[in-house]
N, C-alpha and C positions, 0 to 999 in steps of 0.2 A: 436430713442426715442421709448420706449414701448407704447402700447396702454394706453391711459389715461381713467380712468373710468368716462367719462362725464355723469352726471346725465340726466334724462329726463328733457325736458323743464318745467319750472315752479320752484317753491320754492323747494330746496333740502330738503329731509327728513332726519331724524336722521340716518337711515341705510346708505344712500349714503354718509353722512358726515363722519361717522365712517369708512366706506370702503375707502374713500379718505385718511383719516388720516393713516390707515394701509398701503395703497399703498405708501404714502410718506415715511413711515418708511422702507418698503420693498425695496425701491429704493436705500437705503443706508445701506443694511443689514450687509455688512462687517464691516463698522465702528461702526454700532450699536452693533454688536456682540463683537467687540474689546472693545468698551466702557463698555459693560456689564461685560466682563471678568475682565478688569482692575478695574471696580467698585466693583466687588465681592471680588477680592483679596485684594483691599484696605480696604474695611470695615471689612472683616473677620480678617485681620491682626490686625486691631485696636481692634476688639472684643476679640481677644486672649490675648491682653496685660493684662487685669485683671487676667486671668488664670495664666500667667507667674508671675505676681506680687504676687498672693496668694501662688504659689508654692515657691517663693523666701522667703516669710515670714515663711511658714511651714517647709521648708527644709534647710533654711539658717539662718534666724534671730533667730527663736525660739530655735533650738538646738545649735546655735552658730557654725554652720558648714560653714567655709569660702569657701570651695570648692563648696558646694551647692549654696551659695549666688552668687559666681562668675558665675556658670553655668547659673543660671536663669537671672542674670544681662546681660550676653551675649545674652540670648534668647530675652530679652527685646530690646536689641540693634538691633538684626536681624529683629525683628518684626517692630521696628521703621523705619529701613532702607527700608524694603519692603513697608510699608505704605507710606513713603515719595516718593519713586520712582513710585509706582503705582498711587499715587494721581496726580503726574505730567502727567502721561500717560492718566489717566482718564479725566483730565481736557482738554488735547489736543483733545481727541476724542469727548468730550462734546461740545467744541466750534466748531469743525468741523461739527458735526451733526446739531447743531443749525444753523450755517451759511448755510449748504447745504439745509436743509429743508426750511429755510426762502427764500433763493434765488431761489431754485427750485420752490417754490410756487409762487414767484414773476414772474419767467419765464413762468410758466403755465398760470398765470393770464394775462400776456402780450400776450401770444399766443392766449388765449381765447378772449381777447379784439380785437386782430387783426382779428381773425376768425369771430367774431360777426360783425365787421365793424360798420357802422353808426347805426345799430339797438341798440347797447349797450347804447348810450346816449338817445335813445328813451324810453328805459325801466328802466334805472338806471341813477340817477343824476351823473354828472361828478365828483362832490365832493365825492360821495360814492365810486367811483372807485379809486380816489386818496387815500382815507383813507385805502382801502384794501392794496395798495402798501406801504403806509407810516407806518401803524400800524399792520394790521392783519397778514401779512406774518411773521413778527417778533414774534408775539404772538404764531403763529402756530409753528414756529421753536423752541420756548422756551420749548415746551413739550419734544422734542427729546434731548435737552440739559440735562434734568434731568433723562433720562431713564437709563443711566449707574449707577447713584447713586441709583435709585430705585431698580435695579437688585441687587446691593450690599446690600441695606437695607433689602430686602426680605431674601437674603441668610444669612446674618449675624444674622438676627432676628431668623431664624430657628436654626442656629448654637448655639447661646446663649441659646435659649429655650431648645435645646437638652442637653447642658452642665448642665443647672439648673435642668432639669428633671432627669439626672443621679445622681446629687448630692442631690437633694431634690425634690421629686415628687410634693409636693404642690406648690413650687415656679415655677417649670417647667411648670405645667399646668396653673398656673396663667399667666405666660408670653405667652405661646402658644395660650391660649384661650382668655385671657383678651385683648390683643392688637387688634385682629380683631374685637372684640365686640365694643371696643371704636371707631375704625375707622368706623364701620358700623353706629355708631350714627351720623356721619357727614352727612348722607343722609338727615337729618332734615335741614341741612344748604345748601347743594349743590344745590337742585332744586330751591329754591327761589333766591339764589345767581346767578345761571345761567340765570334765567329769568330777574333779575334786570340788570345784566351786558349786556344782549342783548338789553334791552330798552335804556340803557345809550349809547351803541354803535350806535343805530339808531339815537339818538339825536345828537351825535357827528358827524355822517356822514352828517346830515342836516346842521350842523354848518359849516363844511368844504365846502359843496356845496354853501352855502350862501356867505362864504368868497371868494371862487373862482369866483363866479358870480360878486361880487362887484369889485374885482381886475380887472377882464376882462373888465368890463364896466365903469371903473373909469373915463375915459376921457368923456364918455357920461354923466355920473352922474354930473360931474363938469359943463358940458355945460348947463344942465337943472336945476342945483342947488338941486340935489337930494341926496347929501351926507348924510345929517342929517336923511333923511327917511331911508336910508339903514343902517345907524349907529344904529338907534333905532331898526330896525329889527334884526341886529346882536346882540345887547345887549339883546333883548328878548330871542333869541335862546340860547345865552350864559347862561342866567339864567336857561333855561330849562335843559341844559347840567349840570349845577351846581346842580340843584335840583335832577336830576337823580344820580349824583355822590354822593351826600349826602345820597340818598336813598340806594345806594350800600354800602356806607362806614360802616353803622352799621353792616350789615351781613358779610361784608368782615372782619371787626374787630373781629367778633365772630370766623370766621375761623382762622384768624391769632392768636388770643389768644388761640385757641385750640391747636396750635403747642407748646405752653408752658404748658397749663393746663393738657392735657391728658398725655404727658410724665411725668409731675410732679406728677400726681396722681400715675402713675406707679412706679416712684422712691420711693415714700413714702410707698406704699404697700409692694414692694419687700424688701426694707430696713427694714421695721418694722418686717416682717416675718423672715428675715434673722437674725436680732438682737435677736428675741425671741429664735430662734433655737441655736444661739451661747450661749445665757445665759443658755439654757437647756443642753448644752454640746453635742448637736446633730451635730454641725459643728465646725470646728477648727477656730482659729483666722485668719489663711490665707484664708480660705473659706469665712469668713465674709468680709474680705477686697476685695476678688474677687467678691462676690455678690454685694457689693456696687459699684465696678467698672462696673459690668454688668448693673446695673440699671442706672448709669450715662451714660453709652454708649447707652443704649436703647433709649435715647432721640433723637439720630441721626436718626436711621431708622424710628422712629415714626414721627418725624418732616418731614423727606423726603417723607413719605407716604402722609402726609397732604399736603405738597407742590405739590405733583403730582396731587392730587385732584384739587387744585386751578389752576394749569397750565392746567390740562385737561379741565376744564370749559372754560378757556380763549381760548385754542386751538380749542375747539369744536365750539365756536362762530365764531372764525376767519376762520375756515375751511368752515363753512356755508356761510360766506361772499365771500370767494374765489370761492366756487361752484356756487354761484349766478351769478358770472361773466362767469364762464365756461358753465353754463346752458343756456345762451342766444343763441337762435337759429338765425343764420344769414339769411339774405334775400335769399342768394343763396349758394348752397353747392359747395364750391371750390374744393372738391375732386371728384365731379361727372364729368365723361368724356363726351365730346360732342358727340351727335349722328349724327352730320352733319359736313362737311368740311367747313372751313371758306372761304367766297367768296373773290374775288379779291379786291384790294384796291380801284378801281374805281367804285365799285358797288354802286347802289342807296340804301339809307336808307328810310324806309317808316314807319310812325306811323299811323296805321289804326284808332286809337281812335280819333285823331284830323284831319286826312286826310292830314297830312304834308308829303311831299315827298322831300327828300334832294338828289339832283342829284350828282353823284360821280364826284370828281375833281373840283367842283365849291364852291364859297363862298356864302352861303345861310344865309340870315338874317331872324329871326322870330320876328314879331312885335305883341304886344298885349297891350291893355289898362290896362290889369291886369297882372303885371309881374309874378304872381304865375302860370298863365296859360302857358306862354312861358317856364318858368322854369320847369314845369311838363313835357312838351314835351321834353326838353333837358334831363331830367332824364330818360325818357322812351327810348330815342335814345341811351343812354349809359347803359341801363338795370340796372338802380338804383331803389331802393325802393322795398317794399315787393310785393308778389303776382306774378302771371304769367304775362308775357309781350307778346304782339302780334307784337311788332316791328320786321320788317324784314330787312335784309341786303342782297341785291342781291337775294331776294326771299326766303332767309333762315331765319327762326325765330331765334332771338337772344337767346331765351331760349334753342334752340337745339345746340348751340355752347358751348364749355367749357368756364366757366366764366373767366378763366385765359387768354384765347385768346381774349375775349371781352375787358377785362381791358387793355390789352397791345395794342390793335388796335383801340379801341374807348375810347378816354380820354375826360372826362367831367371836366372842370375847374369851380368850384363854385364861386359865387360872393364875398363870404367872404374869403379873402386870409388868409391862415394859414402859418406862417413862423416859423421855429424852430431854436433853438440855434445851432450855428456851423459856420464853414467856409463858406463864400459866395459861393464859387465854388461848394462845396458839396451840399449846400442847393438848388442850382439852378439845378445842373446837376445830383447829386447823384453819389456815388462811383461806384455802379454797372453799371449805364449807361455810365459813363466815361470810365471805363475799358472795356466796351463792344465794343468800337470803336477803330479802329487802328489809329496809328499816335501819341500815347502818349499824354502827358499833353498839349503840344503846340497845337495839333489838337483839344483837348477838349476845351482849352481856346478860340480858334478861334470860335468854335461853340457857346460858351457862349456869346462872344462879339457880334456875329451876332444876337443872340436872344435878347440881351439887346438893340441893335440898333433898332430892329424891335419893341420892346416894349417902345422905347423912354426912356430908363432907364440908359443910359451910364453916365448921370450926377450923379447918385447915386454911381456908381463905382468910379468916379473921386473924390468924396468927401471922400472916404475911403483911409487912408494913405497906407494900405497894398493891395489895389486893390482887386483882387479876393481872396487873402489870408486873407482879413479882416474878422471880425466876425459879424454875425447877432445875436443881443441880443434876449433874450426870447420874443417870439411872435412878434419879429420885432418891439418892442415898441419904438425904436429910430426913426422909420420912420412914416410919416404921412399915412393916409388911401390911398391916391393916390399913394404914393411911394410903399407901400406894394402891391397895386393892380398891378402896373407895374412889380414888381419883380415876382409876381405870374403869370402874363402873360408870362414873359420870361421863367419861369420854365415850363409852359404848352407847349410853342413852342419847348423847348428843348427835349420834349418826341418824337418829330417827328412822332407822331401817324398818321396813314393813315386817321383817322377820328378824328377831334378835335372839341369839342363842348365847346364854351365859353359863360358863363352866365354873362351878363352885365359886360364885361371886362373893360369898361372905365367909369363906373358910378361915380367914385370918382376923376377924373382928370379934369383939365381945358380944355377949348375949343381948345386952340392952341396945347396942348399935344395930345388931342384926334384926331385932324386932322392929326398930324404926324403918330400916331399909326394906324389910319384907312388906310392910304396910304401904310405904311410899312407892315402892317399885310397882306394886299392883295398880295403884292409882295412876301413876305416870304412864304406864303402858296399856291402860285399859282400852279395849277395842282393837289392839294390834297384837299380832302373833308374837308370843314370847315363850322361850324354852329355857328352863333352869335345871341344871343337873345339881342335885344336892341331897343330903340326908338330914337336913335341919328341919325339925318340926315347925320352927317359926316361919320358915319360908313355905313349907308344904301346906301349912294351914291357910295360906292366902292363895294357893294355886286353884285354878278352876278345875284342873284335872291332874291326877298323878298317875304315872306309869311305873310299874315295878318290873325290873329286869332280874332274871335269874339265868346264869350261864349265857348271858348276852341276848336272851329272848324275853319277850313280854310275858310275864307270869300273871299279872293282874293290873287292872286299871280302875279308876274311880276317884272319888274325892279323898282327901286325907282322913276325914272322919270315917268314911266307908271302909277304907283299907286298914284301919286300926284293928279290925277283926281278923285280918290275915296274919297268921303266925310269922311267916317269913318277913312280912313288912314290919311287924313289931320288932323282930330281932335286929333289923337294920336300922330302923329309925329310933326306937326306944332302947335299943341295945339290951333286950331281955334275953334270958337263957332258959326259957320255958321248954318243956318237953312236949313235942307235938303229939306223942302217943296218948 
């Protein structure tokens, strides 16, 4: 893939947006060129039909010459055949260019979203990103759909103008100069239309965001009786989108009516001048017929030019939205090579900011009365989040390692499990990870079953008729919160990462299941570095070492049994209210 013209961080400007649109077109220059050539041949062949028709009148019908009539009838037949064949070819290239530009833009947006990582949803609402994929990429592709017709429109307009100029200079100059003047008058419409469409697009993005949030939290909303509140919010935002749509409709109608009005004015002027010249004997009857045919034809290139203006506005707005995604700067540059070699798997992890030290090969639990403090330590241990990190692994700063190596060797599993649609086996193991191990599918399935056993999730597999070949529905909505959490834990275990950081991995399961997970997790990860943030005594009892945080700093460390004599630890873990005095 060639270098993509990513804009500087921040809101893309008009220049970068236009540069991106040109780059998309240049990526498919061959089919764009073929579309332009077939479009030009198509429209020019149609433009020459009035000329052949006029010649047939002057050289066949008026003098009564059957040979001349047959000759020009055959010419009309040839022109019709050329127009029909090139119209089919032009349409093929137009659809190809539309789909390529649309899906190329979608691919770039997906790559930009992947490159940005978690930063994307911090700077842009998720619904805004969804709208880019659902609507904007198709609007951007629509511009390249019409480029072949636009090339044909320009070429045929010049050809007709030249023919009229040779036959009648006043008519020729009227066509050649009048058309561009009329199109230039559209600038009075273009700028306000672009501004209003951009505002409508913003409101539509907010509506999509609100809808996505409501659907994602529907179970919670029903639990607290908040459906009506969110319904009212959605109705209010829908009305804002409708209001913006009505605001756009008036000026959009003006542009659409211009597609009929401007060519209509042209037809009237050229026909009126041609009729006067025919009455004065300056042109023949056949030329008058041809002139009328030219004026009728000119509606095509003029309407195409106006359509290009409309599509160009929509594409410019869409390209701006795509570039906003591409302009998001990730927390870490994935292309930067590490300046230090990765340490051994048994090396210690240290977070100087909190004083936490995770000894290699052990199961370490981090306890805090404020879950956000322990979660922040977990993020720093995995080099997540913006800014420089002082965390070290075997004495080497994580910032000095290639981010790809860190992601492969230090895996952080978040407390909010995200499941995707697909086959259970692939959602847990991943095609790449499965293929990376020898032994084939049977070996991979055995690994999956061991991980499910460790996560106490084999009952979920037994409930599926197709077992590992069963399907996970969107967001895993058919599972409860505890079931999703256990599947996410199994997925994390299957990474077999040298360092695995689990944030509240059992917060949504019952005590009996948690007890089984605690014992099996310790056995499954024995000899490998594992970090668990939790306040559950069941998990803490199986930890090799427990770290207690107070105000984000290490206050005590030891085994669960040892720390039970620490008053602050008892308050957090056993939820006691004893007086320290």
